[in-house]
DOVOPA-461148 format. One record per residue (C-alpha): residue number from 1; residue in one letter; chain; x, y, z. Coordinates in nm, 3 decimals, padded with zeros to 5 digits, always signed. Last residue first. Layout:
// DOVOPA-461148
VODREN|NUM|A|A|X|Y|Z
...
// end
This chain:
// DOVOPA-461148
VODREN|329|E|A|-01.351|+06.035|+00.951
VODREN|328|R|A|-01.692|+05.941|+00.812
VODREN|327|E|A|-01.766|+05.710|+00.521
VODREN|326|L|A|-01.453|+05.509|+00.589
VODREN|325|P|A|-01.254|+05.307|+00.335
VODREN|324|L|A|-01.063|+05.007|+00.472
VODREN|323|G|A|-00.688|+05.060|+00.505
VODREN|322|V|A|-00.610|+04.799|+00.770
VODREN|321|K|A|-00.538|+05.065|+01.033
VODREN|320|R|A|-00.842|+05.273|+00.936
VODREN|319|M|A|-01.077|+04.976|+00.981
VODREN|318|K|A|-00.934|+04.906|+01.328
VODREN|317|E|A|-00.976|+05.268|+01.429
VODREN|316|R|A|-01.332|+05.287|+01.297
VODREN|315|F|A|-01.457|+04.959|+01.453
VODREN|314|E|A|-01.740|+05.079|+01.681
VODREN|313|D|A|-01.822|+05.397|+01.490
VODREN|312|E|A|-01.824|+05.199|+01.167
VODREN|311|Y|A|-02.069|+04.943|+01.305
VODREN|310|E|A|-02.295|+05.219|+01.437
VODREN|309|E|A|-02.298|+05.382|+01.093
VODREN|308|Y|A|-02.358|+05.042|+00.936
VODREN|307|T|A|-02.669|+04.996|+01.146
VODREN|306|H|A|-02.704|+04.741|+01.426
VODREN|305|T|A|-03.066|+04.644|+01.479
VODREN|304|K|A|-03.250|+04.529|+01.791
VODREN|303|V|A|-03.566|+04.356|+01.669
VODREN|302|E|A|-03.903|+04.472|+01.800
VODREN|301|Y|A|-04.156|+04.192|+01.780
VODREN|300|N|A|-04.359|+04.023|+01.509
VODREN|299|W|A|-04.549|+03.712|+01.622
VODREN|298|P|A|-04.883|+03.885|+01.574
VODREN|297|N|A|-04.806|+03.908|+01.198
VODREN|296|I|A|-04.991|+04.213|+01.071
VODREN|295|H|A|-05.250|+04.149|+00.802
VODREN|294|R|A|-05.306|+04.419|+00.542
VODREN|293|V|A|-05.656|+04.401|+00.404
VODREN|292|A|A|-05.768|+04.419|+00.040
VODREN|291|R|A|-05.512|+04.199|-00.133
VODREN|290|S|A|-05.497|+03.952|+00.158
VODREN|289|N|A|-05.874|+03.903|+00.146
VODREN|288|N|A|-05.885|+03.523|+00.141
VODREN|287|A|A|-06.155|+03.481|+00.403
VODREN|286|L|A|-06.076|+03.243|+00.685
VODREN|285|N|A|-06.288|+02.952|+00.812
VODREN|284|R|A|-06.161|+02.682|+00.577
VODREN|283|T|A|-05.780|+02.668|+00.591
VODREN|282|P|A|-05.799|+02.824|+00.936
VODREN|281|S|A|-05.974|+02.510|+01.071
VODREN|280|M|A|-06.163|+02.592|+01.390
VODREN|279|F|A|-06.512|+02.500|+01.266
VODREN|278|I|A|-06.377|+02.170|+01.134
VODREN|277|G|A|-06.241|+02.093|+01.479
VODREN|276|G|A|-06.581|+02.043|+01.635
VODREN|275|A|A|-06.686|+01.739|+01.433
VODREN|274|H|A|-06.316|+01.660|+01.388
VODREN|273|M|A|-06.344|+01.552|+01.752
VODREN|272|L|A|-06.415|+01.201|+01.624
VODREN|271|K|A|-06.038|+01.163|+01.600
VODREN|270|S|A|-06.041|+01.098|+01.972
VODREN|269|W|A|-06.005|+01.284|+02.301
VODREN|268|P|A|-06.335|+01.476|+02.290
VODREN|267|F|A|-06.538|+01.166|+02.186
VODREN|266|Y|A|-06.421|+00.903|+02.436
VODREN|265|A|A|-06.662|+01.015|+02.711
VODREN|264|V|A|-06.955|+01.026|+02.466
VODREN|263|L|A|-06.857|+00.694|+02.308
VODREN|262|S|A|-06.838|+00.522|+02.646
VODREN|261|S|A|-07.171|+00.675|+02.748
VODREN|260|V|A|-07.330|+00.545|+02.428
VODREN|259|L|A|-07.190|+00.198|+02.497
VODREN|258|F|A|-07.323|+00.214|+02.853
VODREN|257|L|A|-07.667|+00.327|+02.733
VODREN|256|H|A|-07.693|+00.040|+02.485
VODREN|255|V|A|-07.587|-00.215|+02.744
VODREN|254|Y|A|-07.828|-00.055|+02.991
VODREN|253|F|A|-08.110|-00.089|+02.740
VODREN|252|I|A|-08.020|-00.451|+02.671
VODREN|251|T|A|-08.078|-00.522|+03.041
VODREN|250|G|A|-08.450|-00.448|+03.011
VODREN|249|I|A|-08.633|-00.145|+03.151
VODREN|248|E|A|-08.915|-00.240|+03.390
VODREN|247|P|A|-08.704|-00.172|+03.700
VODREN|246|I|A|-08.706|+00.209|+03.659
VODREN|245|V|A|-08.405|+00.380|+03.819
VODREN|244|Q|A|-08.460|+00.741|+03.919
VODREN|243|P|A|-08.274|+01.053|+03.828
VODREN|242|K|A|-08.420|+01.393|+03.922
VODREN|241|F|A|-08.180|+01.612|+03.726
VODREN|240|T|A|-08.460|+01.715|+03.484
VODREN|239|V|A|-08.263|+01.568|+03.193
VODREN|238|L|A|-08.210|+01.238|+03.376
VODREN|237|S|A|-08.571|+01.197|+03.498
VODREN|236|M|A|-08.693|+01.267|+03.145
VODREN|235|A|A|-08.475|+00.986|+03.012
VODREN|234|F|A|-08.611|+00.740|+03.271
VODREN|233|D|A|-08.972|+00.832|+03.202
VODREN|232|K|A|-08.918|+00.794|+02.826
VODREN|231|V|A|-08.742|+00.460|+02.871
VODREN|230|S|A|-09.030|+00.343|+03.091
VODREN|229|A|A|-09.280|+00.440|+02.819
VODREN|228|I|A|-09.070|+00.259|+02.559
VODREN|227|D|A|-09.081|-00.069|+02.754
VODREN|226|V|A|-08.803|-00.276|+02.598
VODREN|225|K|A|-08.816|-00.530|+02.317
VODREN|224|L|A|-08.531|-00.773|+02.259
VODREN|223|G|A|-08.578|-00.795|+01.883
VODREN|222|Y|A|-08.698|-00.505|+01.667
VODREN|221|R|A|-08.654|-00.190|+01.874
VODREN|220|M|A|-08.412|-00.300|+02.143
VODREN|219|L|A|-08.216|-00.512|+01.897
VODREN|218|I|A|-08.183|-00.214|+01.663
VODREN|217|G|A|-08.044|-00.002|+01.947
VODREN|216|S|A|-07.800|-00.277|+02.046
VODREN|215|T|A|-07.679|-00.303|+01.686
VODREN|214|A|A|-07.642|+00.074|+01.640
VODREN|213|I|A|-07.447|+00.114|+01.963
VODREN|212|G|A|-07.226|-00.184|+01.883
VODREN|211|L|A|-07.162|-00.052|+01.533
VODREN|210|L|A|-07.068|+00.285|+01.680
VODREN|209|L|A|-06.822|+00.116|+01.917
VODREN|208|F|A|-06.679|-00.100|+01.639
VODREN|207|L|A|-06.627|+00.207|+01.419
VODREN|206|P|A|-06.490|+00.413|+01.710
VODREN|205|F|A|-06.233|+00.138|+01.788
VODREN|204|Y|A|-06.117|+00.088|+01.428
VODREN|203|D|A|-05.943|+00.422|+01.375
VODREN|202|A|A|-05.777|+00.430|+01.718
VODREN|201|A|A|-05.644|+00.080|+01.646
VODREN|200|L|A|-05.451|+00.236|+01.358
VODREN|199|S|A|-05.502|+00.261|+00.984
VODREN|198|I|A|-05.204|+00.364|+00.767
VODREN|197|Y|A|-05.147|+00.019|+00.614
VODREN|196|K|A|-05.517|-00.060|+00.581
VODREN|195|V|A|-05.571|+00.256|+00.378
VODREN|194|Q|A|-05.296|+00.165|+00.132
VODREN|193|P|A|-05.408|-00.199|+00.112
VODREN|192|I|A|-05.777|-00.124|+00.039
VODREN|191|V|A|-05.979|-00.416|+00.181
VODREN|190|V|A|-05.958|-00.362|+00.556
VODREN|189|R|A|-05.995|+00.014|+00.586
VODREN|188|R|A|-06.263|+00.020|+00.316
VODREN|187|L|A|-06.440|-00.268|+00.490
VODREN|186|F|A|-06.475|-00.056|+00.805
VODREN|185|L|A|-06.607|+00.254|+00.628
VODREN|184|Y|A|-06.850|+00.037|+00.431
VODREN|183|T|A|-06.976|-00.141|+00.742
VODREN|182|I|A|-07.026|+00.190|+00.924
VODREN|181|G|A|-07.230|+00.327|+00.631
VODREN|180|L|A|-07.435|+00.011|+00.592
VODREN|179|V|A|-07.514|+00.008|+00.965
VODREN|178|V|A|-07.611|+00.378|+00.951
VODREN|177|F|A|-07.822|+00.319|+00.640
VODREN|176|V|A|-08.033|+00.041|+00.789
VODREN|175|D|A|-08.126|+00.222|+01.110
VODREN|174|T|A|-08.158|+00.541|+00.903
VODREN|173|L|A|-08.437|+00.382|+00.701
VODREN|172|Y|A|-08.652|+00.336|+01.010
VODREN|171|L|A|-08.855|+00.017|+01.008
VODREN|170|V|A|-09.195|+00.077|+01.168
VODREN|169|P|A|-09.276|-00.155|+01.456
VODREN|168|V|A|-09.443|-00.337|+01.295
VODREN|167|G|A|-09.350|-00.425|+00.938
VODREN|166|V|A|-09.212|-00.201|+00.660
VODREN|165|Q|A|-09.391|+00.134|+00.687
VODREN|164|L|A|-09.191|+00.286|+00.397
VODREN|163|F|A|-09.235|+00.635|+00.547
VODREN|162|G|A|-09.022|+00.549|+00.850
VODREN|161|D|A|-08.759|+00.824|+00.825
VODREN|160|L|A|-09.008|+01.080|+00.696
VODREN|159|K|A|-09.255|+01.005|+00.975
VODREN|158|E|A|-08.983|+01.013|+01.240
VODREN|157|L|A|-08.837|+01.334|+01.098
VODREN|156|G|A|-09.179|+01.500|+01.109
VODREN|155|Q|A|-09.226|+01.398|+01.472
VODREN|154|V|A|-08.890|+01.552|+01.554
VODREN|153|F|A|-08.981|+01.869|+01.362
VODREN|152|A|A|-09.306|+01.898|+01.558
VODREN|151|P|A|-09.132|+01.905|+01.894
VODREN|150|V|A|-09.218|+01.628|+02.146
VODREN|149|P|A|-09.401|+01.778|+02.441
VODREN|148|Y|A|-09.202|+01.703|+02.640
VODREN|147|L|A|-08.838|+01.663|+02.543
VODREN|146|F|A|-08.580|+01.400|+02.637
VODREN|145|Y|A|-08.723|+01.082|+02.485
VODREN|144|R|A|-08.844|+01.254|+02.168
VODREN|143|L|A|-08.493|+01.393|+02.129
VODREN|142|H|A|-08.392|+01.046|+02.010
VODREN|141|R|A|-08.510|+01.135|+01.660
VODREN|140|L|A|-08.251|+01.414|+01.647
VODREN|139|V|A|-07.973|+01.168|+01.731
VODREN|138|I|A|-08.099|+00.924|+01.466
VODREN|137|I|A|-08.121|+01.202|+01.207
VODREN|136|L|A|-07.763|+01.310|+01.274
VODREN|135|M|A|-07.633|+00.953|+01.267
VODREN|134|S|A|-07.805|+00.889|+00.933
VODREN|133|W|A|-07.659|+01.212|+00.794
VODREN|132|H|A|-07.310|+01.112|+00.905
VODREN|131|F|A|-07.326|+00.755|+00.773
VODREN|130|V|A|-07.484|+00.835|+00.436
VODREN|129|L|A|-07.243|+01.123|+00.375
VODREN|128|S|A|-06.939|+00.917|+00.468
VODREN|127|G|A|-07.043|+00.632|+00.239
VODREN|126|L|A|-07.120|+00.870|-00.048
VODREN|125|W|A|-06.791|+01.060|-00.016
VODREN|124|L|A|-06.590|+00.738|+00.010
VODREN|123|W|A|-06.771|+00.604|-00.295
VODREN|122|K|A|-06.699|+00.928|-00.483
VODREN|121|S|A|-06.321|+00.890|-00.468
VODREN|120|S|A|-06.259|+00.922|-00.842
VODREN|119|G|A|-05.935|+00.818|-01.003
VODREN|118|F|A|-05.592|+00.968|-01.061
VODREN|117|G|A|-05.326|+00.789|-01.258
VODREN|116|L|A|-04.980|+00.641|-01.212
VODREN|115|K|A|-04.869|+00.421|-01.498
VODREN|114|D|A|-04.782|+00.052|-01.507
VODREN|113|E|A|-05.111|-00.023|-01.683
VODREN|112|R|A|-05.312|+00.193|-01.446
VODREN|111|K|A|-05.191|+00.229|-01.088
VODREN|110|E|A|-05.428|+00.448|-00.891
VODREN|109|T|A|-05.402|+00.772|-00.697
VODREN|108|Q|A|-05.721|+00.892|-00.529
VODREN|107|T|A|-05.926|+01.203|-00.597
VODREN|106|N|A|-06.128|+01.436|-00.375
VODREN|105|R|A|-06.398|+01.657|-00.522
VODREN|104|F|A|-06.673|+01.502|-00.310
VODREN|103|L|A|-06.439|+01.513|-00.010
VODREN|102|S|A|-06.405|+01.891|-00.057
VODREN|101|R|A|-06.783|+01.931|-00.067
VODREN|100|F|A|-06.858|+01.727|+00.243
VODREN|99|F|A|-07.235|+01.795|+00.210
VODREN|98|L|A|-07.343|+01.951|+00.541
VODREN|97|I|A|-07.011|+02.063|+00.687
VODREN|96|E|A|-06.830|+02.158|+00.365
VODREN|95|L|A|-07.131|+02.316|+00.196
VODREN|94|A|A|-07.202|+02.517|+00.512
VODREN|93|M|A|-06.837|+02.618|+00.544
VODREN|92|R|A|-06.833|+02.756|+00.188
VODREN|91|G|A|-07.154|+02.949|+00.246
VODREN|90|V|A|-07.024|+03.090|+00.575
VODREN|89|V|A|-06.697|+03.190|+00.403
VODREN|88|E|A|-06.898|+03.376|+00.139
VODREN|87|W|A|-07.095|+03.551|+00.413
VODREN|86|T|A|-06.767|+03.661|+00.574
VODREN|85|K|A|-06.617|+03.815|+00.261
VODREN|84|S|A|-06.321|+03.722|+00.037
VODREN|83|P|A|-06.415|+03.367|-00.052
VODREN|82|N|A|-06.193|+03.173|-00.297
VODREN|81|E|A|-06.364|+02.843|-00.379
VODREN|80|I|A|-06.710|+02.971|-00.293
VODREN|79|K|A|-06.693|+03.327|-00.429
VODREN|78|D|A|-06.510|+03.234|-00.749
VODREN|77|Q|A|-06.439|+03.588|-00.868
VODREN|76|K|A|-06.513|+03.712|-01.218
VODREN|75|I|A|-06.249|+03.954|-01.350
VODREN|74|W|A|-06.406|+04.281|-01.472
VODREN|73|P|A|-06.396|+04.440|-01.126
VODREN|72|L|A|-06.024|+04.367|-01.075
VODREN|71|S|A|-05.931|+04.119|-00.804
VODREN|70|E|A|-06.125|+03.881|-00.583
VODREN|69|Q|A|-05.940|+03.548|-00.608
VODREN|68|Q|A|-06.013|+03.306|-00.890
VODREN|67|G|A|-06.051|+02.948|-00.775
VODREN|66|C|A|-05.854|+02.672|-00.604
VODREN|65|T|A|-05.826|+02.801|-00.247
VODREN|64|T|A|-05.721|+02.659|+00.088
VODREN|63|P|A|-05.730|+02.943|+00.338
VODREN|62|I|A|-05.391|+03.037|+00.493
VODREN|61|R|A|-05.423|+03.400|+00.605
VODREN|60|F|A|-05.137|+03.504|+00.828
VODREN|59|P|A|-05.006|+03.471|+01.183
VODREN|58|V|A|-05.264|+03.215|+01.296
VODREN|57|P|A|-05.180|+03.163|+01.662
VODREN|56|S|A|-05.313|+02.853|+01.840
VODREN|55|Q|A|-05.521|+02.971|+02.136
VODREN|54|A|A|-05.846|+02.885|+01.961
VODREN|53|W|A|-05.731|+02.525|+01.922
VODREN|52|K|A|-05.665|+02.495|+02.295
VODREN|51|I|A|-06.001|+02.659|+02.372
VODREN|50|V|A|-06.180|+02.413|+02.139
VODREN|49|R|A|-06.010|+02.114|+02.302
VODREN|48|Y|A|-06.093|+02.230|+02.655
VODREN|47|I|A|-06.456|+02.309|+02.572
VODREN|46|F|A|-06.506|+01.964|+02.417
VODREN|45|G|A|-06.335|+01.795|+02.712
VODREN|44|L|A|-06.550|+01.978|+02.965
VODREN|43|V|A|-06.874|+01.901|+02.782
VODREN|42|L|A|-06.788|+01.541|+02.695
VODREN|41|I|A|-06.640|+01.461|+03.038
VODREN|40|A|A|-06.956|+01.596|+03.205
VODREN|39|F|A|-07.171|+01.382|+02.974
VODREN|38|A|A|-06.968|+01.073|+03.059
VODREN|37|T|A|-06.999|+01.137|+03.431
VODREN|36|Y|A|-07.376|+01.184|+03.408
VODREN|35|P|A|-07.412|+00.866|+03.200
VODREN|34|I|A|-07.186|+00.665|+03.439
VODREN|33|I|A|-07.361|+00.772|+03.761
VODREN|32|I|A|-07.722|+00.732|+03.648
VODREN|31|G|A|-07.809|+00.419|+03.449
VODREN|30|F|A|-07.492|+00.212|+03.474
VODREN|29|L|A|-07.422|+00.287|+03.841
VODREN|28|S|A|-07.784|+00.306|+03.949
VODREN|27|T|A|-07.859|-00.018|+03.763
VODREN|26|W|A|-07.596|-00.217|+03.947
VODREN|25|E|A|-07.820|-00.523|+03.920
VODREN|24|F|A|-07.535|-00.775|+03.971
VODREN|23|V|A|-07.655|-00.999|+03.688
VODREN|22|G|A|-07.830|-00.772|+03.440
VODREN|21|A|A|-07.682|-00.428|+03.507
VODREN|20|G|A|-07.323|-00.519|+03.587
VODREN|19|L|A|-07.309|-00.843|+03.391
VODREN|18|W|A|-07.456|-00.699|+03.072
VODREN|17|A|A|-07.267|-00.371|+03.107
VODREN|16|I|A|-06.934|-00.545|+03.158
VODREN|15|I|A|-07.006|-00.792|+02.877
VODREN|14|V|A|-07.084|-00.511|+02.630
VODREN|13|L|A|-06.774|-00.315|+02.732
VODREN|12|A|A|-06.564|-00.629|+02.688
VODREN|11|L|A|-06.707|-00.676|+02.338
VODREN|10|V|A|-06.599|-00.319|+02.260
VODREN|9|A|A|-06.245|-00.388|+02.385
VODREN|8|L|A|-06.233|-00.718|+02.195
VODREN|7|L|A|-06.312|-00.534|+01.872
VODREN|6|P|A|-06.055|-00.263|+01.947
VODREN|5|A|A|-05.785|-00.530|+02.009
VODREN|4|W|A|-05.882|-00.742|+01.708
VODREN|3|I|A|-05.826|-00.473|+01.446
VODREN|2|K|A|-05.490|-00.326|+01.558
VODREN|1|M|A|-05.398|-00.677|+01.663
// end
C-alpha cells in the first residue's frame, strides 16, 4: 500500500483536475485560485521552515570533515574537505549543491562471498544528478512564459536543450532525462530490498507527482497540443496580478497546472525541502576553525557552586564530633 496509495492519490488529482476544468469548467478555480493559494503556501511554508531551522542552537562547530585541518604552516591543509575560512566553505557548498560531491563519494555495503564489503554508489549519484539538473533547466526554460522580453540566457538554454532538432516540435533532451531520472529513482526503491524496506509512502508520492507533471507537460508539447500563445498570455496575467481565464487553453493544461500547484503546496512540508535545508546544515555550512577561534557554548549559564570551604563551614561541628580532619578550626 505504501506504493499504491501514493499512485492512486496522484491519479485522483489528475481526475479531479480533468473533471473540474474539462467537464464542470471551473477554470477560474483551477487556473487562478488554486495556483495563487499554492504559491502563497510555498512562500510562507518555506520561510517558516527556514526560520525554525535557524532558531535551532548550534553550540559548537560540527562540520563533517575527512581531510587535514589547518594547522602548522608546513602541513598542507585540505581546503575543501576541511575548510577553515568562509570562501572555502562557499566552495565546498557549491560543489555539494551543484554536483552532489558527498553523494559521488558515497559507498554502499554489499555481501560478497559471505563477507561484508563496500561497493560504489555512482549510479545513485548519476541518476540524482541527471534528475536535478534536468528539473532545474526545465524550470528555467519555463521562465519564457513569465517574462517579457524573454531573457537571452533562457533562449540559450532552449537552443542548447534542443540542439538535436529531433522532429517538430523540437525534442528537448531534459524532457527525456527527467523521465529517466524519476524512473531510475523509483525502480531503485522497488528493486533494492534494503531501500524498499525503509521507503515510505512519503517517498513515493513526490516521485509519482513529478512523473505526472513531466508526463502531462510532454503530452502538451508532443501529443495533446495547446495554444502556446494563450499559455503565454495566461502566465503573464498571473505574474502581473491581473488574472484572466483564456478559453483556448486545453484541459490538459489545467491538469498540468493543478499537479504543479499540488507539488508547490506540498513542497515545504515534505522531504523535498532538502533543497532549502542543505543551506542550513551545520555539518556543511560551518568552517572548522576550532583551533583558531574559541567558541563559547550559548547554552552555558551560571552554575551555583558549593566550595569545600563552604561545605566545612556548614558541617564543621558534625565533622569535629566524628573525628574528621578540619582545615580551619
